[in-house]
N, C-alpha and C positions, 0 to 999 in steps of 0.2 A: 599552448594557451591560445584561445580564440581571440581574435581582434575584430573590432567593428570600426569602420571608418566614420568620420564625422558626417559624411553624406548619409550613411545608413542610420544614424541615430535619430534623425529628424522624424522618421516614421514611428519611433517608439512613443513619442508624446501622445499620440492619439490612442495608444493602447491603455492608457490610464482611465479613459472615460467609461462610464457604465455601458454605453452603447457598444463599445468594442467588446467588453466582457460578455454582454448578451449575445452578440454575433458569434463569438467563439463558442459559447456554450451551446448554441443552436446548430452549429455546423456539424454535420455527421462525421464521426470518426475523430473529432478533435475535442479539445476543451479540458476542463479540470478533471473529468472522470478518467481520461487517459493518463493524465499525470499521476493521479492517485492510485491507479490500479496496481502498480508495482509496490507502492507503500502498503496497500491493503494485503497483498500476498505475503510480504515480509512480516507484517503484523500477525497474520494468521499462522504462518510457519513458526514464528516466535512462541506464540501461546501453545501450539501443538507440541513443540519441543520442551516447553516448560512444565505443563501440567496436563495436557490432553484437552481437547475441546469438542463441543458438539455444535451443530449449526446455529440453533437459536441462541445459545449462549454466546457464540462468536458475533452474531448480529448485534446483540445487546452490548457486548464489549466495544465493538467498532462504533456504535452509536455514541457511547460515552466519549469517544474521541472525535466526534463530529462527522463520521462517515455514515452515509445513509444507503445501506444496501439491504436487499431483501432475500428471501429464500431462493428466488430464481437466479440469484447471483452467487450466493455463498455455497449452495450445494454443488453446482457444476464446478466451482473453484476447488472445493474439497475433493470431489471425485477425480478431477484432473491431477491434483497434487498426489492423490493416492495412486493413480495409474502411472505416474512418473516416479513413484517410489520415494517420494518425499515424506509421506505420512502413511500410516497403516491404521486400520480401524478395527474396533471390536465393540460389542454391545455391552451396555452397563445400565443399571437402574439409577436414575438421577431424579430426585424429588418425586418419586412414585411413578416415573415414566421410563420406559425402555428407550434409551438413546444410543445412537451410533456415535461412538467417541473416537476421535482421531488423535493419534500420537505421532510425534516426529520420529522418523527412522534415523539410522546412522547417516545415511545419505542426506536426509533433510537437515540434520545438525551441521553437516559439512557445508551444505549450500547456505544455510543461515549464517554460519561463521564468515563465509565469503561476502555475503550480502551486508553484514554488519560492518565489515571493513570498507566496503564501497559507500555505504550510507555515512559512515563517520568521515571518510575522505571528502565526500560531497558536502556534508554539513560544514566541515571546517573551511572548505573553499567558499561556500555561500556566505557564511558568517564572518569570514576574514574581512570582507569588504565592509561590513557593519562595524567591526572592531576598529578598522582604520578610520572610518568616518566619525564614529562616536566612541572615542577611547574611554 
């Protein structure tokens, strides 16, 4: 378990301010997007393993969950997942349009199962603090 000394915690107070948040968001290579990128990948893999997905449909699904990504993010992500063997693609007609649909592979399902264990473990640890504070 990680431990933080009393001396270190004094710097956390300023992290609650909007100016801290804005600074972090504007700093190249850091911020909320970096934190969410893994969650987005897990979300995409989950849907590919469940029912198959296509780019625009996945953009819309992610937007329903508050993520704002566009085609310049989703398609390279899907292509990368395909090149790593996590998903495979085939063409299908959806709502009158030919779409490239991505489905989870056996390897993708194994990776997703491991990711789900890690997410569950992390969520339990994060919310354990809340349960102790607000029973």
